[in-house]
TORSEMAR-675582 format. One record per residue (C-alpha): residue number from 0; residue in three letters; x, y, z. Coordinates in nm, 2 decimals. Example, Ala and Ser with C-alpha at 12.3 -4.5 7.8 and 13.67 -1.06 7.14 Angstrom:
BEGIN
[0 "ala" [1.23 -0.45 0.78]],
[1 "ser" [1.37 -0.11 0.71]],
END
This chain:
BEGIN
[0 "unk" [10.35 5.55 14.80]],
[1 "unk" [10.65 5.56 14.67]],
[2 "unk" [10.74 5.22 14.45]],
[3 "unk" [10.94 4.98 14.61]],
[4 "unk" [11.11 4.88 14.35]],
[5 "unk" [11.21 5.27 14.30]],
[6 "unk" [11.29 5.20 14.68]],
[7 "unk" [11.50 4.91 14.56]],
[8 "unk" [11.73 5.02 14.23]],
[9 "unk" [11.73 5.34 14.32]],
[10 "unk" [11.77 5.35 14.68]],
[11 "unk" [12.05 5.65 14.71]],
[12 "unk" [11.86 5.87 14.50]],
[13 "unk" [11.55 5.84 14.68]],
[14 "unk" [11.76 5.88 15.00]],
[15 "unk" [11.85 6.23 14.85]],
[16 "unk" [11.59 6.36 14.73]],
[17 "unk" [11.43 6.29 15.07]],
[18 "unk" [11.71 6.47 15.27]],
[19 "unk" [11.58 6.82 15.05]],
[20 "unk" [11.27 6.78 15.27]],
[21 "unk" [11.51 6.74 15.60]],
[22 "unk" [11.39 6.35 15.60]],
[23 "unk" [11.65 6.10 15.66]],
[24 "unk" [11.50 5.73 15.68]],
[25 "unk" [11.62 5.46 15.88]],
[26 "unk" [11.77 5.29 15.49]],
[27 "unk" [11.96 5.00 15.64]],
[28 "unk" [11.66 4.82 15.82]],
[29 "unk" [11.49 4.89 15.50]],
[30 "unk" [11.77 4.67 15.29]],
[31 "unk" [11.79 4.43 15.55]],
[32 "unk" [11.40 4.36 15.58]],
[33 "unk" [11.44 4.37 15.16]],
[34 "unk" [11.68 4.15 15.15]],
[35 "unk" [11.52 3.92 15.40]],
[36 "unk" [11.18 3.91 15.20]],
[37 "unk" [11.38 3.80 14.86]],
[38 "unk" [11.55 3.53 15.05]],
[39 "unk" [11.20 3.38 15.22]],
[40 "unk" [11.05 3.44 14.86]],
[41 "unk" [11.31 3.17 14.73]],
[42 "unk" [11.28 2.92 15.02]],
[43 "unk" [10.90 2.99 14.99]],
[44 "unk" [10.90 2.91 14.64]],
[45 "unk" [11.16 2.61 14.63]],
[46 "unk" [10.94 2.43 14.90]],
[47 "unk" [10.60 2.48 14.72]],
[48 "unk" [10.79 2.30 14.42]],
[49 "unk" [10.93 2.03 14.62]],
[50 "unk" [10.61 1.99 14.76]],
[51 "unk" [10.43 1.97 14.43]],
[52 "unk" [10.77 1.71 14.31]],
[53 "unk" [10.65 1.48 14.61]],
[54 "unk" [10.31 1.50 14.61]],
[55 "unk" [10.36 1.36 14.24]],
[56 "unk" [10.54 1.07 14.36]],
[57 "unk" [10.28 0.99 14.63]],
[58 "unk" [10.05 0.98 14.36]],
[59 "unk" [10.24 0.75 14.12]],
[60 "unk" [10.32 0.54 14.40]],
[61 "unk" [9.91 0.52 14.51]],
[62 "unk" [9.88 0.41 14.15]],
[63 "unk" [10.11 0.13 14.13]],
[64 "unk" [9.91 0.01 14.45]],
[65 "unk" [10.26 0.10 14.67]],
[66 "unk" [10.31 0.23 15.01]],
[67 "unk" [10.34 0.59 15.01]],
[68 "unk" [10.35 0.62 15.39]],
[69 "unk" [10.69 0.73 15.41]],
[70 "unk" [10.70 0.98 15.12]],
[71 "unk" [10.33 1.15 15.27]],
[72 "unk" [10.55 1.17 15.65]],
[73 "unk" [10.78 1.35 15.50]],
[74 "unk" [10.58 1.61 15.33]],
[75 "unk" [10.34 1.66 15.66]],
[76 "unk" [10.69 1.77 15.76]],
[77 "unk" [10.75 1.94 15.43]],
[78 "unk" [10.41 2.16 15.52]],
[79 "unk" [10.49 2.24 15.85]],
[80 "unk" [10.80 2.38 15.73]],
[81 "unk" [10.65 2.62 15.46]],
[82 "unk" [10.36 2.73 15.67]],
[83 "unk" [10.62 2.85 15.92]],
[84 "unk" [10.83 3.03 15.59]],
[85 "unk" [10.47 3.20 15.45]],
[86 "unk" [10.44 3.32 15.80]],
[87 "unk" [10.75 3.47 15.81]],
[88 "unk" [10.75 3.62 15.46]],
[89 "unk" [10.39 3.81 15.55]],
[90 "unk" [10.59 3.92 15.82]],
[91 "unk" [10.85 4.06 15.66]],
[92 "unk" [10.63 4.17 15.38]],
[93 "unk" [10.42 4.37 15.63]],
[94 "unk" [10.65 4.52 15.80]],
[95 "unk" [10.78 4.66 15.46]],
[96 "unk" [10.46 4.84 15.40]],
[97 "unk" [10.46 5.01 15.71]],
[98 "unk" [10.83 5.14 15.64]],
[99 "unk" [10.67 5.26 15.35]],
[100 "unk" [10.35 5.36 15.43]],
[101 "unk" [10.60 5.62 15.62]],
[102 "unk" [10.77 5.76 15.36]],
[103 "unk" [10.68 6.07 15.18]],
[104 "unk" [10.70 6.18 14.82]],
[105 "unk" [10.95 6.28 14.65]],
[106 "unk" [10.97 6.66 14.57]],
[107 "unk" [10.98 6.77 14.18]],
[108 "unk" [11.29 6.90 14.04]],
[109 "unk" [11.12 7.21 14.03]],
[110 "unk" [11.04 7.27 14.39]],
[111 "unk" [11.27 7.55 14.53]],
[112 "unk" [11.52 7.41 14.82]],
[113 "unk" [11.50 7.49 15.15]],
[114 "unk" [11.42 7.38 15.51]],
[115 "unk" [11.12 7.58 15.65]],
[116 "unk" [10.82 7.80 15.47]],
[117 "unk" [11.06 8.12 15.52]],
[118 "unk" [11.22 7.98 15.22]],
[119 "unk" [10.92 7.94 15.01]],
[120 "unk" [10.96 8.12 14.69]],
[121 "unk" [10.71 8.38 14.60]],
[122 "unk" [10.57 8.35 14.24]],
[123 "unk" [10.33 8.61 14.18]],
[124 "unk" [10.09 8.92 14.32]],
[125 "unk" [9.70 8.96 14.26]],
[126 "unk" [9.56 9.32 14.36]],
[127 "unk" [9.71 9.58 14.59]],
[128 "unk" [9.64 9.61 14.97]],
[129 "unk" [9.38 9.76 15.09]],
[130 "unk" [9.43 10.13 15.22]],
[131 "unk" [9.19 10.21 15.51]],
[132 "unk" [9.23 10.59 15.63]],
[133 "unk" [9.22 10.40 15.98]],
[134 "unk" [9.35 10.11 16.23]],
[135 "unk" [9.19 9.79 16.05]],
[136 "unk" [9.04 9.56 16.31]],
[137 "unk" [9.07 9.17 16.32]],
[138 "unk" [8.83 8.95 16.19]],
[139 "unk" [8.69 8.82 16.51]],
[140 "unk" [8.64 9.18 16.63]],
[141 "unk" [8.44 9.22 16.35]],
[142 "unk" [8.19 8.96 16.32]],
[143 "unk" [8.12 8.96 16.69]],
[144 "unk" [8.08 9.35 16.68]],
[145 "unk" [7.86 9.35 16.44]],
[146 "unk" [7.70 9.00 16.58]],
[147 "unk" [7.78 8.78 16.29]],
[148 "unk" [7.97 8.53 16.45]],
[149 "unk" [7.93 8.41 16.81]],
[150 "unk" [8.26 8.24 16.98]],
[151 "unk" [8.12 8.28 17.34]],
[152 "unk" [7.79 8.06 17.28]],
[153 "unk" [7.98 7.79 17.06]],
[154 "unk" [8.22 7.75 17.32]],
[155 "unk" [7.96 7.66 17.57]],
[156 "unk" [7.81 7.42 17.30]],
[157 "unk" [8.14 7.22 17.23]],
[158 "unk" [8.43 7.42 17.37]],
[159 "unk" [8.71 7.61 17.20]],
[160 "unk" [8.79 7.63 16.83]],
[161 "unk" [8.43 7.65 16.72]],
[162 "unk" [8.23 7.90 16.62]],
[163 "unk" [7.82 8.00 16.60]],
[164 "unk" [7.78 8.21 16.24]],
[165 "unk" [7.44 8.44 16.28]],
[166 "unk" [7.22 8.61 16.06]],
[167 "unk" [7.44 8.75 15.80]],
[168 "unk" [7.73 8.59 15.91]],
[169 "unk" [7.57 8.23 15.82]],
[170 "unk" [7.46 8.37 15.54]],
[171 "unk" [7.80 8.48 15.40]],
[172 "unk" [7.91 8.11 15.42]],
[173 "unk" [7.61 8.01 15.24]],
[174 "unk" [7.67 8.22 14.94]],
[175 "unk" [8.06 8.19 14.92]],
[176 "unk" [8.00 7.83 14.90]],
[177 "unk" [7.78 7.85 14.62]],
[178 "unk" [7.98 8.12 14.41]],
[179 "unk" [8.29 7.90 14.44]],
[180 "unk" [8.08 7.57 14.33]],
[181 "unk" [7.92 7.77 14.02]],
[182 "unk" [8.26 7.89 13.90]],
[183 "unk" [8.40 7.52 13.95]],
[184 "unk" [8.09 7.36 13.75]],
[185 "unk" [7.97 7.63 13.53]],
[186 "unk" [8.32 7.77 13.45]],
[187 "unk" [8.58 7.56 13.48]],
[188 "unk" [8.47 7.21 13.39]],
[189 "unk" [8.40 7.03 13.73]],
[190 "unk" [8.17 6.79 13.84]],
[191 "unk" [8.00 6.86 14.16]],
[192 "unk" [7.99 6.57 14.43]],
[193 "unk" [7.85 6.55 14.77]],
[194 "unk" [8.08 6.26 14.93]],
[195 "unk" [8.01 6.16 15.31]],
[196 "unk" [8.22 6.35 15.54]],
[197 "unk" [8.33 5.98 15.73]],
[198 "unk" [8.60 5.79 15.60]],
[199 "unk" [8.73 5.47 15.69]],
[200 "unk" [9.08 5.36 15.72]],
[201 "unk" [9.16 5.24 15.37]],
[202 "unk" [9.06 5.59 15.28]],
[203 "unk" [9.28 5.78 15.48]],
[204 "unk" [9.56 5.57 15.41]],
[205 "unk" [9.47 5.62 15.07]],
[206 "unk" [9.53 6.00 15.03]],
[207 "unk" [9.82 5.95 15.34]],
[208 "unk" [9.66 6.07 15.62]],
[209 "unk" [9.75 5.76 15.80]],
[210 "unk" [9.92 5.60 15.91]],
[211 "unk" [10.12 5.95 16.01]],
[212 "unk" [9.89 6.19 16.13]],
[213 "unk" [9.63 6.00 16.32]],
[214 "unk" [9.64 6.22 16.57]],
[215 "unk" [9.48 6.49 16.40]],
[216 "unk" [9.21 6.30 16.31]],
[217 "unk" [8.89 6.33 16.50]],
[218 "unk" [8.82 5.91 16.52]],
[219 "unk" [8.44 5.78 16.61]],
[220 "unk" [8.47 5.55 16.91]],
[221 "unk" [8.24 5.24 16.85]],
[222 "unk" [8.33 5.19 16.44]],
[223 "unk" [8.65 5.27 16.25]],
[224 "unk" [8.54 5.54 16.12]],
[225 "unk" [8.72 5.91 16.10]],
[226 "unk" [8.55 6.23 16.03]],
[227 "unk" [8.73 6.38 15.73]],
[228 "unk" [9.00 6.65 15.74]],
[229 "unk" [8.99 6.78 15.38]],
[230 "unk" [8.70 6.70 15.10]],
[231 "unk" [9.06 6.57 14.91]],
[232 "unk" [8.97 6.25 15.10]],
[233 "unk" [8.64 6.12 14.99]],
[234 "unk" [8.68 6.29 14.60]],
[235 "unk" [9.04 6.08 14.57]],
[236 "unk" [8.91 5.78 14.66]],
[237 "unk" [8.65 5.75 14.46]],
[238 "unk" [8.83 5.55 14.24]],
[239 "unk" [8.97 5.35 14.50]],
[240 "unk" [9.09 5.00 14.30]],
[241 "unk" [8.92 5.13 13.92]],
[242 "unk" [9.09 5.12 13.62]],
[243 "unk" [8.99 5.44 13.40]],
[244 "unk" [9.00 5.47 13.02]],
[245 "unk" [9.27 5.73 12.94]],
[246 "unk" [8.97 5.93 12.70]],
[247 "unk" [8.79 5.99 13.03]],
[248 "unk" [9.07 6.21 13.17]],
[249 "unk" [9.11 6.42 13.30]],
[250 "unk" [8.80 6.41 13.59]],
[251 "unk" [8.74 6.67 13.76]],
[252 "unk" [8.57 6.70 14.09]],
[253 "unk" [8.42 6.97 14.30]],
[254 "unk" [8.23 6.91 14.65]],
[255 "unk" [8.13 7.12 14.93]],
[256 "unk" [8.22 6.96 15.27]],
[257 "unk" [8.24 6.97 15.65]],
[258 "unk" [8.61 6.89 15.74]],
[259 "unk" [8.75 6.83 16.13]],
[260 "unk" [9.05 6.85 16.25]],
[261 "unk" [9.21 6.86 16.62]],
[262 "unk" [9.47 7.09 16.52]],
[263 "unk" [9.71 6.94 16.76]],
[264 "unk" [10.00 7.13 16.87]],
[265 "unk" [9.87 7.44 16.77]],
[266 "unk" [9.74 7.59 17.04]],
[267 "unk" [9.89 7.96 17.14]],
[268 "unk" [9.88 8.04 16.78]],
[269 "unk" [9.56 8.15 16.61]],
[270 "unk" [9.34 8.09 16.96]],
[271 "unk" [9.12 8.36 16.82]],
[272 "unk" [8.88 8.34 16.54]],
[273 "unk" [8.81 8.14 16.25]],
[274 "unk" [9.17 8.03 16.10]],
[275 "unk" [9.20 7.72 16.30]],
[276 "unk" [8.87 7.56 16.43]],
[277 "unk" [8.78 7.19 16.50]],
[278 "unk" [8.48 7.21 16.22]],
[279 "unk" [8.48 7.41 15.91]],
[280 "unk" [8.35 7.43 15.53]],
[281 "unk" [8.56 7.39 15.27]],
[282 "unk" [8.50 7.37 14.87]],
[283 "unk" [8.77 7.10 14.74]],
[284 "unk" [8.91 7.06 14.41]],
[285 "unk" [9.02 6.70 14.27]],
[286 "unk" [9.18 6.59 13.96]],
[287 "unk" [9.24 6.30 13.80]],
[288 "unk" [9.51 6.27 13.50]],
[289 "unk" [9.80 6.15 13.33]],
[290 "unk" [10.12 6.16 13.42]],
[291 "unk" [10.24 6.38 13.08]],
[292 "unk" [9.99 6.64 13.21]],
[293 "unk" [9.99 6.68 13.56]],
[294 "unk" [10.20 6.94 13.61]],
[295 "unk" [9.97 7.14 13.34]],
[296 "unk" [9.69 7.05 13.56]],
[297 "unk" [9.85 7.19 13.87]],
[298 "unk" [9.89 7.56 13.69]],
[299 "unk" [9.53 7.51 13.57]],
[300 "unk" [9.40 7.39 13.90]],
[301 "unk" [9.59 7.68 14.11]],
[302 "unk" [9.42 7.91 13.85]],
[303 "unk" [9.10 7.77 13.89]],
[304 "unk" [9.13 7.85 14.31]],
[305 "unk" [9.26 8.19 14.23]],
[306 "unk" [9.01 8.31 14.04]],
[307 "unk" [8.75 8.32 14.36]],
[308 "unk" [8.99 8.57 14.52]],
[309 "unk" [8.99 8.76 14.19]],
[310 "unk" [8.63 8.73 14.17]],
[311 "unk" [8.60 8.88 14.50]],
[312 "unk" [8.84 9.11 14.48]],
[313 "unk" [9.10 9.01 14.77]],
[314 "unk" [9.45 9.07 14.74]],
[315 "unk" [9.67 8.75 14.73]],
[316 "unk" [9.98 8.60 14.68]],
[317 "unk" [10.10 8.26 14.49]],
[318 "unk" [10.41 8.07 14.70]],
[319 "unk" [10.58 7.78 14.55]],
[320 "unk" [10.62 7.57 14.86]],
[321 "unk" [11.03 7.43 14.92]],
[322 "unk" [11.08 7.12 14.95]],
[323 "unk" [11.12 7.12 15.35]],
[324 "unk" [10.73 7.28 15.35]],
[325 "unk" [10.63 7.05 15.13]],
[326 "unk" [10.31 6.84 15.27]],
[327 "unk" [10.35 6.46 15.33]],
[328 "unk" [10.21 6.32 14.97]],
[329 "unk" [10.30 6.60 14.76]],
[330 "unk" [10.54 6.62 14.51]],
[331 "unk" [10.49 7.02 14.40]],
[332 "unk" [10.26 7.27 14.59]],
[333 "unk" [10.14 7.59 14.54]],
[334 "unk" [10.02 7.81 14.83]],
[335 "unk" [9.77 8.07 14.80]],
[336 "unk" [9.76 8.32 15.08]],
[337 "unk" [9.58 8.64 15.10]],
[338 "unk" [9.63 8.92 15.24]],
[339 "unk" [9.51 9.02 15.63]],
[340 "unk" [9.55 9.39 15.75]],
[341 "unk" [9.48 9.36 16.10]],
[342 "unk" [9.82 9.12 16.11]],
[343 "unk" [9.97 9.25 15.80]],
[344 "unk" [10.06 8.95 15.67]],
[345 "unk" [9.95 8.68 15.45]],
[346 "unk" [9.77 8.37 15.52]],
[347 "unk" [9.71 8.05 15.36]],
[348 "unk" [9.34 8.02 15.22]],
[349 "unk" [9.43 7.74 14.97]],
[350 "unk" [9.71 7.48 14.91]],
[351 "unk" [9.72 7.32 14.54]],
[352 "unk" [9.92 6.99 14.46]],
[353 "unk" [10.03 6.72 14.25]],
[354 "unk" [10.09 6.43 14.40]],
[355 "unk" [10.18 6.26 14.10]],
[356 "unk" [10.15 5.84 14.16]],
[357 "unk" [10.15 5.87 14.53]],
[358 "unk" [9.80 5.85 14.64]],
[359 "unk" [9.72 5.64 14.33]],
[360 "unk" [9.96 5.40 14.43]],
[361 "unk" [9.81 5.35 14.79]],
[362 "unk" [9.45 5.35 14.63]],
[363 "unk" [9.53 5.15 14.36]],
[364 "unk" [9.39 5.45 14.08]],
[365 "unk" [9.50 5.31 13.74]],
[366 "unk" [9.42 5.42 13.38]],
[367 "unk" [9.43 5.24 13.08]],
[368 "unk" [9.65 5.43 12.78]],
[369 "unk" [9.47 5.48 12.45]],
[370 "unk" [9.78 5.29 12.28]],
[371 "unk" [9.66 4.99 12.42]],
[372 "unk" [9.96 4.95 12.69]],
[373 "unk" [9.87 4.74 13.04]],
[374 "unk" [9.77 4.98 13.30]],
[375 "unk" [9.95 5.31 13.50]],
[376 "unk" [9.90 5.46 13.79]],
[377 "unk" [9.66 5.81 13.74]],
[378 "unk" [9.86 6.13 13.85]],
[379 "unk" [9.59 6.30 14.13]],
[380 "unk" [9.61 6.64 14.23]],
[381 "unk" [9.40 6.83 14.45]],
[382 "unk" [9.35 7.22 14.62]],
[383 "unk" [9.09 7.41 14.81]],
[384 "unk" [8.86 7.64 14.61]],
[385 "unk" [8.84 7.80 14.88]],
[386 "unk" [8.85 7.76 15.25]],
[387 "unk" [8.57 7.90 15.32]],
[388 "unk" [8.61 8.04 15.70]],
[389 "unk" [8.92 8.22 15.56]],
[390 "unk" [8.78 8.33 15.27]],
[391 "unk" [8.52 8.55 15.58]],
[392 "unk" [8.84 8.61 15.74]],
[393 "unk" [8.91 8.77 15.42]],
[394 "unk" [8.64 8.95 15.34]],
[395 "unk" [8.57 9.08 15.67]],
[396 "unk" [8.94 9.24 15.71]],
[397 "unk" [9.03 9.36 15.39]],
[398 "unk" [8.63 9.51 15.34]],
[399 "unk" [8.58 9.65 15.64]],
[400 "unk" [8.50 10.00 15.66]],
[401 "unk" [8.60 10.29 15.92]],
[402 "unk" [8.21 10.28 16.04]],
[403 "unk" [8.24 9.90 16.13]],
[404 "unk" [8.02 9.78 15.85]],
[405 "unk" [8.18 9.55 15.58]],
[406 "unk" [8.08 9.58 15.20]],
[407 "unk" [7.97 9.30 15.03]],
[408 "unk" [8.23 9.20 14.72]],
[409 "unk" [8.02 9.25 14.42]],
[410 "unk" [8.01 8.91 14.29]],
[411 "unk" [7.81 8.75 14.61]],
[412 "unk" [7.55 9.02 14.63]],
[413 "unk" [7.35 8.79 14.36]],
[414 "unk" [7.42 8.53 14.64]],
[415 "unk" [7.31 8.74 14.95]],
[416 "unk" [6.96 8.88 14.85]],
[417 "unk" [7.12 9.19 14.67]],
[418 "unk" [7.29 9.26 14.94]],
[419 "unk" [7.59 9.55 14.94]],
[420 "unk" [7.67 9.58 15.31]],
[421 "unk" [7.70 9.35 15.61]],
[422 "unk" [7.61 9.58 15.89]],
[423 "unk" [7.49 9.54 16.30]],
[424 "unk" [7.27 9.24 16.32]],
[425 "unk" [6.98 9.40 16.54]],
END
């Protein structure tokens, strides 16, 4: 959430920054509501002062044993007026809050200009696309042929956009989760967490999924809980309404969670395979830091996500998202895109973002500076480290062999009981 004072005092600059994202809001409505709020604040303050003054007069009259009936009647009328003004003030404040919750974050000055993914900027590549002496097959055909992915039975159980991983397929997912968590905790200094996969409305509002993206979420019918779309939600909200000490920053958390997304509007695209599933595994990396270090932390976080692909020997590239392609809450984002031979294109496998104070303001997460100044909002960052199903896709496609088998990356073999190849399940 943006600071309302920033909108109030630097409205033109805020509007210009949001135009880089191709976002145009009704600022005249904002100014109208804000002016009405200010007027009502002044009226309420004046009425409260008048009520207090008359209350003192009533007390003085009664202490002299004089009649205060007329003043009491005036106070009753004044109280009714005050109650009405306070109600109108709450309405304006709620309307302003609703407006602010719909305003996305401002793009950082280093974010490339552009209106769509076609204008994202490539930062670097790692490795080279694998060369095949045969036509590479898509991951769903490889998985079904090997008997490790079953989309047909998953559809019977739950419907489309689900999968049953079988045998080496299930082991591959578990192995990847363990490798990712071990890298994060043993080499990169993250604390492993196992949070709930349900969250309340306040938590999802805090990270920016609500109210804007409610149609993308699965909500429980009888309770005000949602299935989380990403581990970012519970990990960021670990410190909701808290004040941290600067000496304890950065705080770094890693978690494996199931994630759930409706993928509304995605029908017709990625219908087959693991790219867009309603339920999937993901390892999430979240960092809390001070404002002066947050962009160094973004580079570090991105390198931690990249390290997984490097350890697996998978070719990828890193893209800086342009302003028009940024997520709602992000000030800057790097997408890590892995190469898929069957499609002859790169596909996103991780997004690493700096949200600056946008989420912290919504969640009310602050820190106490060592210099003894008053609390300030932390900066929050998160990235997938990685999306497990999409990593399975990359392994099946980049490591496939002409005989139909898949070579297990060397770093993964200790997690797969020493297995070097995935061959057809019996």
